[in-house]
N, C-alpha and C positions, 0 to 999 in steps of 0.2 A: 598730375593735375596742377601741381605748383607751377611747373615750367610753363605749362600752357596758360595759366594766369598771367604770369610775368610777361610773356610774349604777347598776349592779348591787351595787356595794358599799355606795353610800349607801341604796339600797333594803333590804338585809339588815340593815344597822345599825338603821335606823328600825323595820322590821318585827319585829327581835328584841325591842327594849325595849317595843314596843307591845304585843307577844304576851304577854310577862310580865305587864305592868300589866293587859291586858285578862283574861287568863286567872285572875289572881289575885283581881280583882274579881268576875269570873264564878263562881269557887268560892264566895267569902265570899257575894254576893248571891243567886247562884243556888239555894243551898240553901233560901231562904225563898220562891222564886217556883214558881207553877205550870208544868207543863212546857212550854207554848207560849212563854210569856214568858221562861222560862229559855233556850229555844233561840234566840229572837230576840235575848236580850242577850248570849249567848255566842257563837253562831254567825253569825248574821246581821251583827251588828256587827262581827265579826273578818273574815269574808269579804268583805264590802262594801269594807271598809278595805284588805283585802289586794289585792282586784282594782283599786281606785281608785290606791293607790300605785304598782302595777305600771305602771298606765296612764300616770300623772303623770310617774314618776320614769325608768322603762324605756322608755315608748313602747309597751308591749304592749297592744293594744286587742282588742276582738271584736266580731263581728257575728253576730246570730241569724237564723236563718231558719226559719220554722214555729213561731215561739213560740205561734201561735193553736192550735196542735195539743194544747197541754197540757191534759189534762181537768181538770173541776172537782174530780173525786173522785180521791184518792191511789191511785196504782197502782205498779207496779215499773217503776224506771227503768233502762234497760240502755244503757251507754256504751262505746265503745271506749276503749282506755287507752294514752296516750302520754307523760304527764308527771303531776306532782302538781297541775298548775293545774286541771284538770277535777275533781279532788277536792274543791277549795275551791269553784270557781266553781259547780258544779252544786247545792251546798247552798244556793246564795243565790236560785235560781229556782223550787223546788219545796219549800215549807216548810209544816210542820216535817218534817224527814227524818232517817234514820238510814242506816247503811251496815254492811256486813259487813266487819270488820277483824280482822285478827290481835291477839289479846289483849295482845301485849307493848307494842302503841302505848299502851295505857292506863298503862304503867309511865313514859312520858316526863313528866319534872317539868313542872309547870304546864299544858301542852297535855293530856296524857293524863289528868291529875287532872280538868281541867275538862270533857273529852269524857266522861269516864265518868258525867257528870251527864245525858247526853244519850239514854240508852237505846240505846247502840251494840249490835249484835250481834257480840260479841267471841268469837272461837273459838279453839281451840286447834288449829292446822293440823296438828299431829302425830297428831291423833285424829279421823281423816277421817269415820269412822262416825258419831261423836257430833257432829261438827261439822255434818254434813249434816242430822242431826236437830234440831239447834240452829236452823239456818238457817229450816228449815221452820215449827218451832213459833214461834219468836221472831217471824220474818218475818211469818207469817200473822197473828199477834197484832196486830202493829204496823199492817200494812196495814188490818185491819178496824176497827182503832181510829183511823183517820185519819191515819196517819204514812206518809209516802212512803218506799220502800225503794230505795236505790241500789246497783246491783250492776256490777262490772266483768267480764263474762264471760270475758275472757282471762286474767285472773288474775295477770297481769303487764303491764309495760309494752312496747310496741313502738314502732320508730321510725315515722316518717311513711311512708305508702305501703305499711305492712305491716299486716296484720290476723292476730292468731292465732287458735288454735282456740277456739271457745266452749264453754265448761262448760255442763251442763244443769242446774245447781243453781239457777239464777235462773229459768229456764223452769218447774222443778219447784215453784218457790216461788208463782210466778204462778198456775198451775193449781190448787195447793192452796188458795190464797187466793181463787180466782175473780176474779182482777182482770186487766186487760190489761197489755201490756208498752209502755212508751213509749220508742221506739228513739232514740238520739242519736249522731251522728257529728260529729268535729272534726279539726281539725289542729294542735293545740296543741304539739305536738313539733317544729315549725319554729322557735318563738320561744322556748318554754319547755322548752329541750333536757333531756331526762332525764339526770340526774347531772352536769349542767354548771353551773357557777357563774354564768357570764354569761347574762343574758336579752336576747334581741334583739328590736328594735322591728319592729313589724308588726301585722297584723290577724289573729287566729284566728277562722276560719270555724266556726260551730257550727249543724248543721242538726238539727231536730227533727221526726221522723216522726209520722203520724198512729198513734194507739195501735193495737196488734196483738193482737187478741182472742185469749185463751187457751181460750175454750170449745171443747170437744169435740176438742182436740189432745193429742198426747202431747208429752212434754218434748223428744224428738228433733225432732219437726215444729216446735214453736214455736221451738226454737233455732236450727233452720236457717233459718226465716223472718225472724227478727230478724238473724241474721248476713248473710243475703243483702241485706236493707235496708241494713245498715251498710256493706256492701262497695259497693253501687250509689252511696251517698252519699259514701263516701270518693273514688271514682272522679270524681264530679262535682265534688268540692271540689278536688282535686288536678289535674282537667283531664286525666286519663289514661284509657286503656280498660281497664286491669286493676291492681289492686294486689297486691302479694306476700302470699302466706299463709305464716305460720310455724305449726308443728305440734307445739310442745313442749305436754306436758300441762298443762292449765291446773289452778290450785289450787282449793280449795274456795271461796276468796274471790271466785272468778269466777262 
C-alpha cells in the first residue's frame, strides 16, 4: 500500500506539470492546425503519455481483446463506465474522436481550454430537452464527417461487477446517423478506482465487440442489445455468472 501511494504521488506530480505544459502548447499551436492534426497534437499525445506513465510508474497495464472488431469507418462507441481511465484510454484507439460532456468541464483551466478546440458535444445537463436535441444534431454531424463519438450510456461511474441502466440517447444518435454501435467492456475500476488517489498495479481487461447494427431498430431495442453484450462481456472478464445491476436514472451524457 505504501509503495502504491508513493508511486501514485510521483505519477500525479509528473502528469500535473506535463498537462499544464502540453495543454498550453496545445492551445497556442492548436489554433493554427487543421482539426485532425490538432486532435493528434492535443489529445493523442496527452492520452498516450498518460497511459504510458501510469504503466511505468504505477504498474497499471491493459490488455485488449477484439481490437480487430474496430471498423474502418467511424461509428458510435458505447462503453461501460468505472473510472476516468477509460475516458482517456478510449480516445487513443479510435481517432479523431469526440465525447458528450457537461459544459462545465470546458471551464477547467488549461484542460478545458484545450479540449474546447476539439469539437466536444458540451451540453447543459440542466436543460435535458435541448441537450438531447444537441446530442442528436451535433453527434450526427460529427459521425457523418468522419469523427468517432464516445458515449457512456450509464451516465455515471459504477464499481466493478456492476452495470447501470443504459440511457437510450446513444442508441438514438446511432439510429439518426445511420451508423453501428461499437460496444466496449472493461474492468478499470479494480486498479484505477473511482475517487481514490492510489492507483493499484494490475492489468485492465478491455473487450471490444463486433459492431452492432442500428438499422431497422428502435432506440430501446438497440440499447437493450448493446447492454446485453456489455453484461455478458463483464461476466467473462470478472469470471462470474452474473454482474449486479444498478438502476439510477442515467443522465443525458449517457
